[in-house]
C-alpha positions, 0 to 999 in steps of 0.5 A: 464386635466387642460389646452386646447388641440386639438386632432383628436381622444381620445379613453377611454377604459373600465376601464380607467378614464379621468378627465378634471378639465378645459379647452377645448378639441377640437376634429377636423376632419382630412381626414374625421375622428376625434372621442372621444369615451368612454367606461370608466369614463369621469369626465367633471368638468368645461371643454368643448368638442368642435370641428367638430368631433364626439362623441360616449359614449358607454353603460358602461360608467360613466359621471360626468357632469354639467347638463343634460336635455333630454340626452343633456349635457351641457359640449359637443358642438361638431358639428359632430355626437353625439352617446350617449347610453341609458345605460350610467349612468349620475351624475351631480354636 
């Protein structure tokens, strides 16, 4: 993914991979629903995930992100609910 995109729902299933090189992924709620859920691999690159949607990162996920401090990923700027499993494997670059 190399461009800005707006979505209501995005699901990255186990075994799937999403590579985001740059741009903004906007997760917006519609009818009180809007979620980015990951159980696979997400390489965030220089991109940001924003919006009022929810973020759910499952236990089997691999995340490649800019920086991580106390389970706070700098690429995530969502204002909705954040649920990040303690079993996620993180890699920073």
